Biotite code that builds the C-alpha atoms (Angstrom):
import biotite.structure as struc

atoms = struc.array([
    struc.Atom([72.694, -171.218, 20.664], chain_id="A", res_id=1, res_name="MET", atom_name="CA", element="C"),
    struc.Atom([70.736, -168.648, 21.228], chain_id="A", res_id=2, res_name="SER", atom_name="CA", element="C"),
    struc.Atom([68.703, -168.138, 24.414], chain_id="A", res_id=3, res_name="VAL", atom_name="CA", element="C"),
    struc.Atom([64.602, -166.297, 25.414], chain_id="A", res_id=4, res_name="ASP", atom_name="CA", element="C"),
    struc.Atom([66.579, -162.785, 26.252], chain_id="A", res_id=5, res_name="ILE", atom_name="CA", element="C"),
    struc.Atom([63.863, -159.329, 27.382], chain_id="A", res_id=6, res_name="ASN", atom_name="CA", element="C"),
    struc.Atom([64.838, -156.405, 25.855], chain_id="A", res_id=7, res_name="ILE", atom_name="CA", element="C"),
    struc.Atom([63.679, -153.163, 27.219], chain_id="A", res_id=8, res_name="ARG", atom_name="CA", element="C"),
    struc.Atom([64.227, -149.426, 27.902], chain_id="A", res_id=9, res_name="SER", atom_name="CA", element="C"),
    struc.Atom([66.257, -148.855, 30.581], chain_id="A", res_id=10, res_name="ILE", atom_name="CA", element="C"),
    struc.Atom([68.791, -146.285, 32.327], chain_id="A", res_id=11, res_name="SER", atom_name="CA", element="C"),
    struc.Atom([71.608, -144.781, 31.191], chain_id="A", res_id=12, res_name="ALA", atom_name="CA", element="C"),
    struc.Atom([73.056, -145.752, 35.013], chain_id="A", res_id=13, res_name="GLU", atom_name="CA", element="C"),
    struc.Atom([71.744, -149.015, 34.351], chain_id="A", res_id=14, res_name="GLU", atom_name="CA", element="C"),
    struc.Atom([73.923, -149.675, 31.176], chain_id="A", res_id=15, res_name="THR", atom_name="CA", element="C"),
    struc.Atom([76.993, -148.188, 33.577], chain_id="A", res_id=16, res_name="VAL", atom_name="CA", element="C"),
    struc.Atom([77.929, -151.347, 35.277], chain_id="A", res_id=17, res_name="PRO", atom_name="CA", element="C"),
    struc.Atom([78.400, -153.420, 32.036], chain_id="A", res_id=18, res_name="LEU", atom_name="CA", element="C"),
    struc.Atom([80.066, -150.726, 29.823], chain_id="A", res_id=19, res_name="ARG", atom_name="CA", element="C"),
    struc.Atom([82.698, -150.095, 32.217], chain_id="A", res_id=20, res_name="HIS", atom_name="CA", element="C"),
    struc.Atom([83.613, -154.365, 33.190], chain_id="A", res_id=21, res_name="SER", atom_name="CA", element="C"),
    struc.Atom([83.233, -155.456, 29.216], chain_id="A", res_id=22, res_name="VAL", atom_name="CA", element="C"),
    struc.Atom([84.364, -151.640, 27.962], chain_id="A", res_id=23, res_name="LEU", atom_name="CA", element="C"),
    struc.Atom([87.304, -150.124, 29.299], chain_id="A", res_id=24, res_name="TRP", atom_name="CA", element="C"),
    struc.Atom([87.860, -152.679, 32.675], chain_id="A", res_id=25, res_name="PRO", atom_name="CA", element="C"),
    struc.Atom([90.897, -150.831, 33.546], chain_id="A", res_id=26, res_name="ASP", atom_name="CA", element="C"),
    struc.Atom([89.799, -147.029, 32.822], chain_id="A", res_id=27, res_name="HIS", atom_name="CA", element="C"),
    struc.Atom([87.871, -145.452, 36.192], chain_id="A", res_id=28, res_name="PRO", atom_name="CA", element="C"),
    struc.Atom([84.245, -145.473, 35.270], chain_id="A", res_id=29, res_name="VAL", atom_name="CA", element="C"),
    struc.Atom([83.825, -141.925, 34.564], chain_id="A", res_id=30, res_name="SER", atom_name="CA", element="C"),
    struc.Atom([85.470, -143.335, 30.672], chain_id="A", res_id=31, res_name="TYR", atom_name="CA", element="C"),
    struc.Atom([82.707, -145.362, 30.210], chain_id="A", res_id=32, res_name="VAL", atom_name="CA", element="C"),
    struc.Atom([79.768, -141.581, 30.617], chain_id="A", res_id=33, res_name="LEU", atom_name="CA", element="C"),
    struc.Atom([79.171, -140.115, 27.752], chain_id="A", res_id=34, res_name="LEU", atom_name="CA", element="C"),
    struc.Atom([77.706, -136.031, 28.246], chain_id="A", res_id=35, res_name="PRO", atom_name="CA", element="C"),
    struc.Atom([75.372, -137.193, 25.958], chain_id="A", res_id=36, res_name="GLU", atom_name="CA", element="C"),
    struc.Atom([73.736, -140.068, 27.685], chain_id="A", res_id=37, res_name="ASP", atom_name="CA", element="C"),
    struc.Atom([70.921, -137.998, 28.952], chain_id="A", res_id=38, res_name="SER", atom_name="CA", element="C"),
    struc.Atom([69.500, -136.826, 25.322], chain_id="A", res_id=39, res_name="SER", atom_name="CA", element="C"),
    struc.Atom([69.612, -141.083, 24.108], chain_id="A", res_id=40, res_name="GLY", atom_name="CA", element="C"),
    struc.Atom([67.835, -143.989, 24.596], chain_id="A", res_id=41, res_name="PHE", atom_name="CA", element="C"),
    struc.Atom([69.361, -147.263, 25.912], chain_id="A", res_id=42, res_name="HIS", atom_name="CA", element="C"),
    struc.Atom([68.089, -150.671, 25.667], chain_id="A", res_id=43, res_name="TYR", atom_name="CA", element="C"),
    struc.Atom([69.324, -153.486, 27.853], chain_id="A", res_id=44, res_name="GLY", atom_name="CA", element="C"),
    struc.Atom([68.976, -157.973, 27.358], chain_id="A", res_id=45, res_name="ALA", atom_name="CA", element="C"),
    struc.Atom([67.849, -159.713, 30.427], chain_id="A", res_id=46, res_name="PHE", atom_name="CA", element="C"),
    struc.Atom([67.143, -163.010, 30.983], chain_id="A", res_id=47, res_name="LEU", atom_name="CA", element="C"),
    struc.Atom([64.278, -164.572, 32.538], chain_id="A", res_id=48, res_name="PRO", atom_name="CA", element="C"),
    struc.Atom([63.465, -163.688, 36.181], chain_id="A", res_id=49, res_name="GLY", atom_name="CA", element="C"),
    struc.Atom([66.555, -161.032, 35.891], chain_id="A", res_id=50, res_name="SER", atom_name="CA", element="C"),
    struc.Atom([66.530, -157.691, 36.613], chain_id="A", res_id=51, res_name="SER", atom_name="CA", element="C"),
    struc.Atom([70.284, -157.320, 35.900], chain_id="A", res_id=52, res_name="THR", atom_name="CA", element="C"),
    struc.Atom([70.669, -156.822, 31.992], chain_id="A", res_id=53, res_name="PRO", atom_name="CA", element="C"),
    struc.Atom([73.291, -159.488, 30.548], chain_id="A", res_id=54, res_name="VAL", atom_name="CA", element="C"),
    struc.Atom([73.897, -156.815, 27.059], chain_id="A", res_id=55, res_name="ALA", atom_name="CA", element="C"),
    struc.Atom([73.203, -152.967, 26.554], chain_id="A", res_id=56, res_name="VAL", atom_name="CA", element="C"),
    struc.Atom([73.725, -150.483, 23.556], chain_id="A", res_id=57, res_name="ILE", atom_name="CA", element="C"),
    struc.Atom([72.305, -147.163, 23.957], chain_id="A", res_id=58, res_name="SER", atom_name="CA", element="C"),
    struc.Atom([71.460, -145.065, 20.807], chain_id="A", res_id=59, res_name="VAL", atom_name="CA", element="C"),
    struc.Atom([71.429, -141.226, 19.680], chain_id="A", res_id=60, res_name="PHE", atom_name="CA", element="C"),
    struc.Atom([70.686, -138.975, 16.717], chain_id="A", res_id=61, res_name="TYR", atom_name="CA", element="C"),
    struc.Atom([73.815, -138.167, 15.448], chain_id="A", res_id=62, res_name="ASP", atom_name="CA", element="C"),
    struc.Atom([74.920, -137.981, 11.863], chain_id="A", res_id=63, res_name="PRO", atom_name="CA", element="C"),
    struc.Atom([77.300, -139.268, 9.588], chain_id="A", res_id=64, res_name="LEU", atom_name="CA", element="C"),
    struc.Atom([80.959, -138.084, 9.974], chain_id="A", res_id=65, res_name="PRO", atom_name="CA", element="C"),
    struc.Atom([82.401, -136.208, 7.444], chain_id="A", res_id=66, res_name="THR", atom_name="CA", element="C"),
    struc.Atom([84.660, -138.835, 5.909], chain_id="A", res_id=67, res_name="THR", atom_name="CA", element="C"),
    struc.Atom([86.364, -137.184, 3.152], chain_id="A", res_id=68, res_name="GLY", atom_name="CA", element="C"),
    struc.Atom([87.069, -138.876, -0.599], chain_id="A", res_id=69, res_name="SER", atom_name="CA", element="C"),
    struc.Atom([87.110, -142.263, 1.312], chain_id="A", res_id=70, res_name="SER", atom_name="CA", element="C"),
    struc.Atom([83.478, -141.664, 1.270], chain_id="A", res_id=71, res_name="ALA", atom_name="CA", element="C"),
    struc.Atom([81.363, -144.672, -0.155], chain_id="A", res_id=72, res_name="SER", atom_name="CA", element="C"),
    struc.Atom([79.604, -142.424, -3.873], chain_id="A", res_id=73, res_name="PRO", atom_name="CA", element="C"),
    struc.Atom([76.500, -144.378, -3.332], chain_id="A", res_id=74, res_name="SER", atom_name="CA", element="C"),
    struc.Atom([76.227, -142.739, 0.609], chain_id="A", res_id=75, res_name="GLN", atom_name="CA", element="C"),
    struc.Atom([73.549, -139.635, 0.647], chain_id="A", res_id=76, res_name="PRO", atom_name="CA", element="C"),
    struc.Atom([74.968, -136.775, 2.032], chain_id="A", res_id=77, res_name="PRO", atom_name="CA", element="C"),
    struc.Atom([74.398, -136.778, 5.869], chain_id="A", res_id=78, res_name="ALA", atom_name="CA", element="C"),
    struc.Atom([72.102, -134.047, 6.211], chain_id="A", res_id=79, res_name="ALA", atom_name="CA", element="C"),
    struc.Atom([69.374, -135.632, 3.435], chain_id="A", res_id=80, res_name="ALA", atom_name="CA", element="C"),
    struc.Atom([68.811, -138.497, 5.911], chain_id="A", res_id=81, res_name="GLN", atom_name="CA", element="C"),
    struc.Atom([68.288, -138.741, 9.389], chain_id="A", res_id=82, res_name="ARG", atom_name="CA", element="C"),
    struc.Atom([70.690, -141.560, 11.393], chain_id="A", res_id=83, res_name="THR", atom_name="CA", element="C"),
    struc.Atom([71.817, -143.034, 14.753], chain_id="A", res_id=84, res_name="ALA", atom_name="CA", element="C"),
    struc.Atom([74.763, -144.177, 16.071], chain_id="A", res_id=85, res_name="ARG", atom_name="CA", element="C"),
    struc.Atom([74.596, -146.741, 18.855], chain_id="A", res_id=86, res_name="PHE", atom_name="CA", element="C"),
    struc.Atom([77.350, -146.413, 21.346], chain_id="A", res_id=87, res_name="ARG", atom_name="CA", element="C"),
    struc.Atom([78.072, -148.986, 24.500], chain_id="A", res_id=88, res_name="LYS", atom_name="CA", element="C"),
    struc.Atom([77.682, -151.822, 23.495], chain_id="A", res_id=89, res_name="PHE", atom_name="CA", element="C"),
    struc.Atom([77.845, -154.339, 25.349], chain_id="A", res_id=90, res_name="ALA", atom_name="CA", element="C"),
    struc.Atom([77.582, -157.647, 26.126], chain_id="A", res_id=91, res_name="CYS", atom_name="CA", element="C"),
    struc.Atom([79.389, -160.388, 29.495], chain_id="A", res_id=92, res_name="ASP", atom_name="CA", element="C"),
    struc.Atom([81.526, -162.186, 28.020], chain_id="A", res_id=93, res_name="PRO", atom_name="CA", element="C"),
    struc.Atom([79.730, -165.375, 29.751], chain_id="A", res_id=94, res_name="ALA", atom_name="CA", element="C"),
    struc.Atom([76.290, -164.607, 27.505], chain_id="A", res_id=95, res_name="TYR", atom_name="CA", element="C"),
    struc.Atom([78.400, -163.873, 24.443], chain_id="A", res_id=96, res_name="GLN", atom_name="CA", element="C"),
    struc.Atom([78.003, -166.351, 21.532], chain_id="A", res_id=97, res_name="GLY", atom_name="CA", element="C"),
    struc.Atom([74.350, -166.736, 22.121], chain_id="A", res_id=98, res_name="ARG", atom_name="CA", element="C"),
    struc.Atom([72.440, -164.251, 20.001], chain_id="A", res_id=99, res_name="GLY", atom_name="CA", element="C"),
    struc.Atom([71.649, -162.338, 22.751], chain_id="A", res_id=100, res_name="ILE", atom_name="CA", element="C"),
    struc.Atom([73.967, -159.578, 21.159], chain_id="A", res_id=101, res_name="GLY", atom_name="CA", element="C"),
    struc.Atom([72.708, -159.662, 17.561], chain_id="A", res_id=102, res_name="THR", atom_name="CA", element="C"),
    struc.Atom([69.129, -160.138, 18.854], chain_id="A", res_id=103, res_name="GLY", atom_name="CA", element="C"),
    struc.Atom([70.105, -156.507, 21.078], chain_id="A", res_id=104, res_name="LEU", atom_name="CA", element="C"),
    struc.Atom([71.651, -155.235, 17.712], chain_id="A", res_id=105, res_name="LEU", atom_name="CA", element="C"),
    struc.Atom([68.131, -155.729, 15.156], chain_id="A", res_id=106, res_name="GLN", atom_name="CA", element="C"),
    struc.Atom([66.788, -154.070, 18.614], chain_id="A", res_id=107, res_name="HIS", atom_name="CA", element="C"),
    struc.Atom([67.782, -151.658, 17.713], chain_id="A", res_id=108, res_name="VAL", atom_name="CA", element="C"),
    struc.Atom([67.779, -151.498, 13.977], chain_id="A", res_id=109, res_name="PHE", atom_name="CA", element="C"),
    struc.Atom([64.308, -151.574, 14.377], chain_id="A", res_id=110, res_name="ASP", atom_name="CA", element="C"),
    struc.Atom([63.663, -148.960, 17.055], chain_id="A", res_id=111, res_name="VAL", atom_name="CA", element="C"),
    struc.Atom([66.191, -146.561, 14.974], chain_id="A", res_id=112, res_name="ALA", atom_name="CA", element="C"),
    struc.Atom([63.555, -147.019, 11.636], chain_id="A", res_id=113, res_name="ALA", atom_name="CA", element="C"),
    struc.Atom([60.481, -147.271, 12.746], chain_id="A", res_id=114, res_name="LYS", atom_name="CA", element="C"),
    struc.Atom([60.587, -144.728, 16.156], chain_id="A", res_id=115, res_name="GLU", atom_name="CA", element="C"),
    struc.Atom([62.883, -142.634, 15.076], chain_id="A", res_id=116, res_name="MET", atom_name="CA", element="C"),
    struc.Atom([62.127, -141.945, 12.120], chain_id="A", res_id=117, res_name="GLY", atom_name="CA", element="C"),
    struc.Atom([66.268, -143.008, 10.808], chain_id="A", res_id=118, res_name="CYS", atom_name="CA", element="C"),
    struc.Atom([67.744, -144.634, 7.529], chain_id="A", res_id=119, res_name="SER", atom_name="CA", element="C"),
    struc.Atom([71.418, -145.365, 8.374], chain_id="A", res_id=120, res_name="VAL", atom_name="CA", element="C"),
    struc.Atom([72.164, -146.611, 11.517], chain_id="A", res_id=121, res_name="VAL", atom_name="CA", element="C"),
    struc.Atom([76.174, -146.695, 12.547], chain_id="A", res_id=122, res_name="TRP", atom_name="CA", element="C"),
    struc.Atom([79.111, -147.154, 15.147], chain_id="A", res_id=123, res_name="CYS", atom_name="CA", element="C"),
    struc.Atom([82.685, -147.244, 15.622], chain_id="A", res_id=124, res_name="ASP", atom_name="CA", element="C"),
    struc.Atom([83.859, -150.242, 16.170], chain_id="A", res_id=125, res_name="ALA", atom_name="CA", element="C"),
    struc.Atom([85.986, -152.479, 17.286], chain_id="A", res_id=126, res_name="ARG", atom_name="CA", element="C"),
    struc.Atom([88.128, -153.582, 14.645], chain_id="A", res_id=127, res_name="LEU", atom_name="CA", element="C"),
    struc.Atom([88.474, -156.762, 15.986], chain_id="A", res_id=128, res_name="SER", atom_name="CA", element="C"),
    struc.Atom([84.504, -157.029, 15.698], chain_id="A", res_id=129, res_name="ALA", atom_name="CA", element="C"),
    struc.Atom([84.176, -155.486, 12.872], chain_id="A", res_id=130, res_name="ALA", atom_name="CA", element="C"),
    struc.Atom([83.387, -159.121, 11.095], chain_id="A", res_id=131, res_name="GLY", atom_name="CA", element="C"),
    struc.Atom([80.784, -159.360, 13.994], chain_id="A", res_id=132, res_name="TRP", atom_name="CA", element="C"),
    struc.Atom([78.773, -156.874, 12.646], chain_id="A", res_id=133, res_name="TYR", atom_name="CA", element="C"),
    struc.Atom([79.835, -157.224, 8.673], chain_id="A", res_id=134, res_name="GLU", atom_name="CA", element="C"),
    struc.Atom([77.673, -160.536, 9.107], chain_id="A", res_id=135, res_name="ARG", atom_name="CA", element="C"),
    struc.Atom([75.111, -158.895, 10.994], chain_id="A", res_id=136, res_name="ARG", atom_name="CA", element="C"),
    struc.Atom([74.743, -156.267, 7.996], chain_id="A", res_id=137, res_name="GLY", atom_name="CA", element="C"),
    struc.Atom([76.710, -153.437, 8.531], chain_id="A", res_id=138, res_name="MET", atom_name="CA", element="C"),
    struc.Atom([79.554, -151.761, 6.309], chain_id="A", res_id=139, res_name="ARG", atom_name="CA", element="C"),
    struc.Atom([82.933, -150.499, 6.211], chain_id="A", res_id=140, res_name="ARG", atom_name="CA", element="C"),
    struc.Atom([84.025, -146.893, 5.550], chain_id="A", res_id=141, res_name="PHE", atom_name="CA", element="C"),
    struc.Atom([85.993, -144.784, 6.514], chain_id="A", res_id=142, res_name="GLY", atom_name="CA", element="C"),
    struc.Atom([89.384, -144.963, 7.715], chain_id="A", res_id=143, res_name="GLU", atom_name="CA", element="C"),
    struc.Atom([90.581, -146.447, 10.173], chain_id="A", res_id=144, res_name="MET", atom_name="CA", element="C"),
    struc.Atom([91.290, -144.771, 13.643], chain_id="A", res_id=145, res_name="PHE", atom_name="CA", element="C"),
    struc.Atom([92.202, -145.567, 17.285], chain_id="A", res_id=146, res_name="PHE", atom_name="CA", element="C"),
    struc.Atom([90.934, -144.386, 20.330], chain_id="A", res_id=147, res_name="LYS", atom_name="CA", element="C"),
    struc.Atom([94.170, -145.132, 23.353], chain_id="A", res_id=148, res_name="GLY", atom_name="CA", element="C"),
    struc.Atom([95.657, -148.218, 21.778], chain_id="A", res_id=149, res_name="ASP", atom_name="CA", element="C"),
    struc.Atom([92.499, -149.890, 20.140], chain_id="A", res_id=150, res_name="ILE", atom_name="CA", element="C"),
    struc.Atom([91.856, -150.055, 16.598], chain_id="A", res_id=151, res_name="GLU", atom_name="CA", element="C"),
    struc.Atom([88.394, -148.552, 14.908], chain_id="A", res_id=152, res_name="TYR", atom_name="CA", element="C"),
    struc.Atom([86.995, -148.622, 12.138], chain_id="A", res_id=153, res_name="VAL", atom_name="CA", element="C"),
    struc.Atom([83.180, -147.089, 11.004], chain_id="A", res_id=154, res_name="ARG", atom_name="CA", element="C"),
    struc.Atom([80.042, -148.916, 10.751], chain_id="A", res_id=155, res_name="MET", atom_name="CA", element="C"),
    struc.Atom([76.729, -148.254, 8.700], chain_id="A", res_id=156, res_name="MET", atom_name="CA", element="C"),
    struc.Atom([73.608, -149.608, 7.817], chain_id="A", res_id=157, res_name="ARG", atom_name="CA", element="C"),
    struc.Atom([70.957, -148.430, 5.347], chain_id="A", res_id=158, res_name="GLU", atom_name="CA", element="C"),
    struc.Atom([67.271, -149.501, 7.281], chain_id="A", res_id=159, res_name="LEU", atom_name="CA", element="C"),
])
C-alpha cells in the first residue's frame, strides 16, 4: 500500500533523530553523525501536513571503493565515472512497507543522475536489507564485511 509523501531537501541535523532511533538506537547519537554531513545532500519523506520526516537519506559524491579481484569485470574503473553514495537511509518502522522508502530511494536515483551528474549510485547495505535493494534495481559487489556485529554488503546501481 502506497501513501502520499512529500520529499524535500532537509538539513543534516533534521536526519539525526530518525537515523539514531532506526539504525543505531543502542549507540550514542554521535555514532550516526558523519564528518562529511556538511558536504552532503539530505532528503526527508514527509506525510501530508507533517513537519517531521518519516524517512531520511543522505547522499554524497563518493567514488566506488576498490574491491580488488572481486570487482565485476563489467564495472568501469571508478575514475571514469562520477558516483554518488547514499548513507544513513532510515524509515520509521511504523511506516515501512508503504512505498515511502522506495519513493525516497527513487528520488535519490533521480537526483544523482539529473542534478549531481552521476552514472552510478552505491551504498553499504545491511545484509538483511540486500534483497530489498535488489528488488529496486541494485546489485551486490565486493565482499561482505561487518560494522560492529552487523553484516554488510556493498550495493550499486548504474543510472
